[in-house]
C-alpha positions in Angstrom: 16.2 -17.3 26.7 16.8 -14.5 24.3 18.7 -16.8 21.9 16.0 -19.3 22.0 13.3 -16.7 21.4 15.2 -15.2 18.5 15.6 -18.6 16.9 11.9 -19.3 17.3 11.0 -15.9 15.7 13.3 -16.4 12.7 12.5 -20.0 12.0 8.7 -19.9 12.5 6.6 -22.1 10.4 5.1 -20.6 7.1 1.7 -18.9 7.4 -1.0 -21.2 6.1 -2.3 -20.0 2.7 -5.9 -19.9 4.0 -4.9 -17.7 6.9 -2.9 -15.3 4.6 -5.9 -15.0 2.2 -8.5 -14.3 4.9 -6.3 -12.1 7.1 -4.9 -10.1 4.1 -8.4 -9.6 2.7 -9.9 -8.4 6.0 -6.9 -6.1 6.6 -7.2 -4.6 3.1 -10.9 -3.8 3.4 -10.6 -2.4 6.9 -7.8 0.1 6.2 -9.1 1.3 2.8 -12.6 1.9 4.0 -11.7 3.5 7.3 -9.2 5.9 5.8 -10.8 6.7 2.5 -11.6 10.4 3.3 -7.9 11.1 4.0 -6.9 9.4 0.8 -9.4 11.6 -1.1 -7.9 14.8 0.4 -4.4 13.6 -0.4 -5.3 12.8 -4.0 -7.0 16.2 -4.5 -4.0 18.0 -3.1 -1.7 16.3 -5.6 -4.1 16.8 -8.5 -2.8 19.1 -11.3 -6.2 20.9 -11.3 -5.8 21.9 -7.7 -7.5 21.0 -4.5 -10.7 23.1 -4.8 -11.2 22.4 -8.5 -10.8 18.7 -7.8 -13.6 18.8 -5.3 -12.2 20.3 -2.1 -13.9 18.8 0.9 -17.0 17.9 -1.1 -17.9 14.2 -1.8 -14.9 12.8 0.0 -16.3 9.3 -0.3 -16.4 9.5 -4.1 -14.9 6.3 -5.5 -15.5 4.2 -2.4 -17.3 1.5 -4.3 -14.3 0.6 -6.4 -12.1 0.4 -3.3 -14.6 -1.7 -1.3 -14.7 -4.3 -4.2 -11.0 -4.3 -4.8 -9.5 -4.2 -1.3 -10.1 -7.7 -0.2 -8.5 -9.5 -3.2 -5.6 -7.0 -3.3 -4.8 -7.6 0.4 -5.2 -11.4 0.0 -2.9 -11.5 -3.0 -0.3 -9.3 -1.5 0.0 -11.2 1.8 -0.1 -14.7 0.1 2.8 -13.6 -2.1 4.6 -12.0 0.8 4.4 -15.0 3.2 5.2 -17.6 0.6 8.3 -15.7 -0.7 9.5 -14.8 2.8 9.4 -18.4 3.9 10.9 -19.8 0.7 13.8 -17.3 1.0 14.4 -18.3 4.6 14.7 -22.0 3.6 17.6 -21.4 1.2 19.6 -18.7 3.2 20.9 -18.2 6.7 19.8 -15.7 9.3 22.1 -13.0 8.1 20.0 -12.6 5.0 16.6 -12.4 6.7 16.2 -8.6 6.0 16.9 -9.2 2.3 14.2 -11.9 2.4 11.7 -9.4 3.7 12.6 -6.9 1.0 12.3 -9.6 -1.7 9.0 -10.8 -0.3 7.6 -7.2 -0.1 8.6 -6.6 -3.7 7.0 -9.8 -5.0 3.9 -8.9 -3.0 3.7 -5.5 -4.5 4.2 -6.5 -8.1 1.5 -9.2 -7.9 -0.8 -7.0 -5.8 -0.5 -4.1 -8.2 -2.1 -6.3 -11.0 -5.3 -5.7 -9.0 -4.5 -2.5 -7.3 -3.8 -0.3 -10.3 -7.3 -0.6 -12.0 -8.9 0.1 -8.6 -6.6 3.1 -8.1 -7.3 4.5 -11.6 -11.1 4.4 -11.1 -10.8 5.6 -7.5 -8.6 8.6 -8.1 -10.7 9.7 -11.1 -13.8 9.4 -9.0 -12.1 11.4 -6.2 -11.3 14.3 -8.5 -14.7 14.0 -10.4 -17.1 13.5 -7.5 -20.2 14.1 -9.8 -19.4 10.8 -11.6 -19.9 7.3 -10.2 -17.2 4.6 -10.1 -19.2 2.5 -12.6 -19.5 5.5 -15.0 -15.8 6.1 -14.8 -15.0 2.4 -15.4 -17.2 2.4 -18.5 -15.8 5.7 -19.8 -12.2 4.6 -19.3 -12.7 1.3 -21.1 -14.7 3.0 -23.9 -12.0 5.7 -24.5 -8.8 3.9 -23.7 -9.6 0.2 -23.7 -8.8 -2.1 -20.8 -5.2 -0.9 -21.0 -6.4 2.4 -19.8 -7.2 0.7 -16.4 -3.4 0.0 -16.2 -2.2 3.5 -16.9 0.3 4.2 -14.2 1.1 0.5 -13.5 4.9 1.1 -13.8 4.7 4.4 -11.8 2.7 2.6 -9.1 5.2 -0.3 -8.9 8.0 2.3 -8.9 6.3 3.9 -5.9 5.2 0.7 -4.1 8.5 -1.3 -4.2 10.6 1.4 -2.6 7.9 2.0 -0.1 7.7 -1.7 0.8 11.5 -2.1 0.8 11.5 0.4 3.6 8.2 -0.5 5.4 8.3 -4.2 5.7 11.9 -4.7 6.8 11.3 -2.0 9.4 8.1 -3.6 10.5 9.7 -7.0 10.9 12.7 -5.3 12.6 10.6 -3.3 15.1 8.6 -6.5 15.9 11.8 -8.5 16.5 13.3 -5.8 18.7 10.1 -5.5 20.8 9.8 -9.2 21.2 13.4 -9.5 22.3 13.0 -6.7 24.7 9.9 -8.2 26.4 11.1 -11.8 26.0 7.6 -12.7 24.6 6.1 -13.3 21.1 4.7 -10.1 19.6 1.0 -9.3 20.1 -1.4 -7.9 17.6 -1.5 -4.4 19.2 2.3 -4.3 19.3 2.5 -5.3 15.6 0.0 -2.5 15.0 2.2 0.2 16.6 5.3 -1.2 14.7 3.3 -0.9 11.5 2.3 2.7 12.2 5.9 3.8 12.7 7.3 1.8 9.7 4.5 3.1 7.5 4.9 6.8 8.5 8.7 6.7 7.7 8.1 5.0 4.4 5.3 7.4 3.4 7.4 10.5 4.0 10.4 9.2 2.0 8.3 8.1 -1.0 5.9 11.1 -1.3 7.5 12.4 -4.5 6.9 9.0 -6.2 3.3 9.2 -5.0 2.8 12.6 -6.5 4.1 11.4 -9.9 1.8 8.4 -9.8 -1.2 10.6 -9.1 -0.4 13.0 -11.9 0.1 10.2 -14.4 -3.2 8.5 -13.5 -5.1 11.8 -13.7 -3.5 13.2 -16.9 -5.2 13.8 -20.1 -5.1 10.9 -22.6 -2.1 11.0 -24.9 -0.4 13.8 -23.0 3.3 13.4 -22.1 2.4 13.0 -18.5 0.1 10.1 -19.3 2.9 8.2 -20.9 4.1 7.3 -17.4 7.7 8.6 -17.2 8.0 9.0 -13.4 11.2 11.0 -13.5 9.9 13.4 -16.2 6.8 14.1 -14.1 8.7 14.6 -10.9 11.0 17.0 -12.8 8.1 18.9 -14.3 6.4 19.3 -10.9 9.6 20.4 -9.3 10.2 23.0 -12.0 6.7 24.4 -11.6 6.3 24.2 -7.8 9.6 23.3 -6.3 9.9 21.1 -3.2 6.5 21.9 -1.9 5.1 20.5 -5.2 6.8 17.2 -5.2 6.0 16.8 -1.5 2.4 17.9 -1.8 0.0 15.9 0.2 2.8 14.7 2.5 0.9 15.5 5.7 -2.3 13.5 4.9 -0.2 10.8 3.3 2.0 10.3 6.4 -1.1 10.5 8.6 -3.1 8.2 6.4 -0.4 5.6 6.0 0.7 5.7 9.7 -2.8 5.1 10.8 -3.3 2.7 7.9 -0.1 0.8 8.8 -1.5 0.3 12.3 -4.9 -0.9 11.1 -3.6 -3.0 8.1 -0.7 -4.8 9.8 -2.5 -4.9 13.2 -5.6 -6.5 11.9 -3.6 -8.8 9.7 -1.7 -10.0 12.7 -4.8 -10.3 14.9 -6.9 -12.3 12.3 -3.9 -14.5 11.6 -3.5 -15.3 15.3 -7.3 -16.0 15.7 -7.4 -18.2 12.6 -4.4 -20.2 13.5 -6.0 -20.9 16.9 -9.3 -21.9 15.2 -7.5 -24.2 12.7 -5.1 -25.6 15.3 -2.0 -24.5 13.4 
């Protein structure tokens, strides 16, 4: 029975593109809106100006509009890319290479998703550290002073952070689901996928916190400053020289908490909506 179940898990049919779009979009909105205050606190802790100067606990929903508008398409694009790449890779390799397929799929998903995520992040983080300004005002100011390329400041640092994060998170998520399914001799359920996502997300978040600190500093830096040029390793080195390990791991507690809970919501809701939609569509 275990061999049959494992074969069914590994050789499952590709996720319908409609299902991936809707499930990914709903998952993205749910997690970003639910955990926005924690994200604001994390961003302000990592800000060069300091937590209190960046707003402290005031206006912790500053920047929510940009996230609400951007979360659905970001989640949809990510999961469509992830599912298509994962299935395509499985068709041209054997079972031994399945973890590599998950890594490749996660990387492709992040690179494409960041095309939408980075402008949203730029506006959101600037709103989080300037709560007296609206998201729309920050968007107009950024485009006026830096052009549309200003919305993509930190793209490379974001990808540099997200790819290692996803290279850890998604193979772990898939592995934890597979292990749980083999243990129970049943297909994974949405709540089980949610717990697997929380554990995988927390581990990934802790390991990649220094990259997240660098990304935050780059996005919030003054225009034309050396930090704003986007050299991740320079920024990490500068933070370390000024603040040591506590500096490059600043915000780790809210980041791990936020992403652990976020992983549970994001991946749990994705799995749940996917199951429901597949039933409705008869897939």
